[in-house]
N, C-alpha and C positions, 0 to 999 in steps of 0.2 A: 763529868771525867766521861770525853769522849776515844773510846778504841778508832786508831790507825787500820788501816786496811792491814798492814803487816800483824798487829796483832791480835785481828779477827780470824785473820787464817791460823794463827799460832793455836786461838782459842777454839777454834775447831776441828781441827785437823785431826788429832786424833778421837774426838767424839763424831766426827762425819765416818772416818773409815772403817771405825769399829760397829757404829749402827749397821752402816748398810753391810760390811762379810760377817759381822754375826747373825745376821737377817737370813744370810743364803747358808752359813752354815746350820742352823736350824733345821732351815729344811731339810738339806741332807741326814741329821744325826735322828727326825723323827720318821725319813723315809726309810733308813735303813732299821729303824726301832720296828717299821712295819711289813719289813720283807723285800726294801729295795737295796741292794748295796751298790748303785751303780755311782752315787757319789762318793760313798766310803772308797770304790774300786779306782776312782781319779783323784783321791786325796784330797776333796775337798770339804770332808767335814774336819775342818781344822780353823783354830781361832788367826791362822797365818795370814796378813792382810794381805801378801803378796799372789797368793792361791786363788784370792778372790776378786783383786781389783780389775777394772773395765778403766782404762786410761781415759777414754772421756767420760761414763760416768761417773765414778766413785771419784774423779781429779778435777776433769775441766768444766765441767757440767755445773759442782757446787763452787767453784771459785768463780766462776764467769758470774753465777748470781750473786755470791758477795761481792763483787766487784761493782755489776751494775747495780747492786742494793746503797751502795756504799758512797756511788756517783749522784745517784736520783733519789737518794732519801732517804732507803729503806721502804719496807713493807712488801717485801716479795718472799712467797711460800721456798724456801731451800730445801731443792731435792736432790737426790741421786740414786744411781742401783751400781750395785756389782756386776760379775760374770753370771746370770742365770747357772742355780746348781740344776745341775742332770737326774731327774730323776723319771723312772718312768713307773707309769701308775697301774701301768699293767700287772707291776711284779709283784704290788700291794697284796695282802692276804685277803682283803676285802676291797677294792680300789674305787668303789664308789664314795663308800663310809670312809673309807682310811685317807680320801685324798682330802676333806675336811681337817683333819689333826695336821697335816702333813705343809695344808697350806696356811692354816694356823699358827704353825711356831715360830715364821717370821716376823709378825706383828708381836704374838705373844712374848717373843727375846727383845723387839722394840721398849715393848713396856716394863720387860722387867729391867733393860739398861735406863729408861727415863727414871725410872726407882732409884736405880744403883748411883745415876748422876747426882740426882739429889741430898742423895745420901753425902755425898760430895761436898755438898755446898753445904750440908749441916757439919761436915768433919773442918772446913774451913774455917768455919764461924766458933767451932768448939778452940779451934788454934789459936783466936785472938788476933793478935798483929806480928804472929809470924807470916815470915817472909813467903810462905805458900798459902798463905791463907786467901789474897785475891785470884791466884791463877786456880786453887782448886775453886773456888766460886765461881766465878766467871765461866772454867770449860764447864763446868756441871752444869750451868745456867745452859750454857748451848747444847750440852748433851740433852739436857730436858727438854730442850726447843726443836731439835734434831729429829730425834727418836720419838717424840708425840707424832711430828709430820710425817715421820715416816711409815708410822703405824696404821694413823689414819686414811693417809693417802694408800696404803695397799690394801686396805678394809673397805676400799669404793668396791661396790657390785659389777667389777666389769674386766671379764676376760682379756689378757693374759693374768692379771693381779691377784694376788691373794684373795682378796673378796670376792672374786667372780670365780675362782675354783672354790672358796666355799659355798656360793650360791648353786652351784655343780651340782654339788658333793648332797643338798639339802632339796634341794628338785627333785619332784617324781621323776621317773627314767626320761619319757618323752619330752617334757618342759627343759629338761636339763641340755640334754641333746641339742636340742633347737637354738635351747643358751649360748650354748657351747661355741654356736655358729658364730658367732661375734669376734673372736678372738684374732680371726687376721686383722681385723677392724680396729680392737681396741688399744694400741697405742696412739694410734693418728684422731683416734674419739676425743681419745684422754688430752693430746696435743689443742684439738680444737677448741678444747672443754678450758685446757688453761690460756689459751690466748685470749678468750673471748670475756675471760675474767668469772665464767660460770662456775670454776672449779675451786677458786679461792671464796665464791659464797657459798660454797657446798660444804668447804672443810675448815675455812677460819674460827665456824663455832665449834666443831666437835674439837677442834687444837684447843682452844680457848678450857674446853670442858674437861679435856686431857690433863692439859697444865695444872689446873686445879686439882683435879682428881690424885695427881702427884703429890703435889702439894700435900693435899689433907693427910694422903694413904703416911707421909716420911713426917708428919709432924710440923710440917712449915705453917705459913701465911700464904695463903694465894699470893696477896697480893707483893710478899716481898719476894717469893720466885718470878711473878711477873715484871718488878722493876730490874731484878736481875738479867732477865732475859733479855728486858728493853733498852739495859745498858749495852748490852754484845751484840743487839741491834743497829743501835744507833749510828 
């Protein structure tokens, strides 16, 4: 069975929106825990997607990638972004150390959601031939795939990605200051890596590893999960 473009959009819509928006909300929640209330004051610590949606990054870019993937036969890295949650690192109780936890909260949320969607696949399987079985399993596969991609992408040690901020937090102060100077050029570097194919070379093995570990943690056969993901991507 090959999904139509409309079916693909229906399957990916909720997983993509919540993967991106809850990623941002997690940053704000952890920042508040460590002393910065900037995001809380702006109402950004919420699961309400409307507060986080960026029309381009949350909707248009994922849709364009899905469409291009459908027309060209798949293989694209599906990604997107929401409006960044504002964090004033100077307000954190220990700015350099606490930056690590604030940055790691987003990818950590994506990992939790990947596990959640894998469990939805298990629930769909347990329902047997119910009308909800296929939607749950396909949406679950889409959710695992997108959340693992978002987690891996954001853990790349390149400012302003979360992995870059984690690296700044872990490096000695002098090296951290030098490394953080990359940030104004980080998005340009990321685009160059994307269009040259280097980003895919780095990410795909890690994505496959993440999918395999998610399957094992939730009691699934990795091959079963990979097969469902291939179905939603076909």
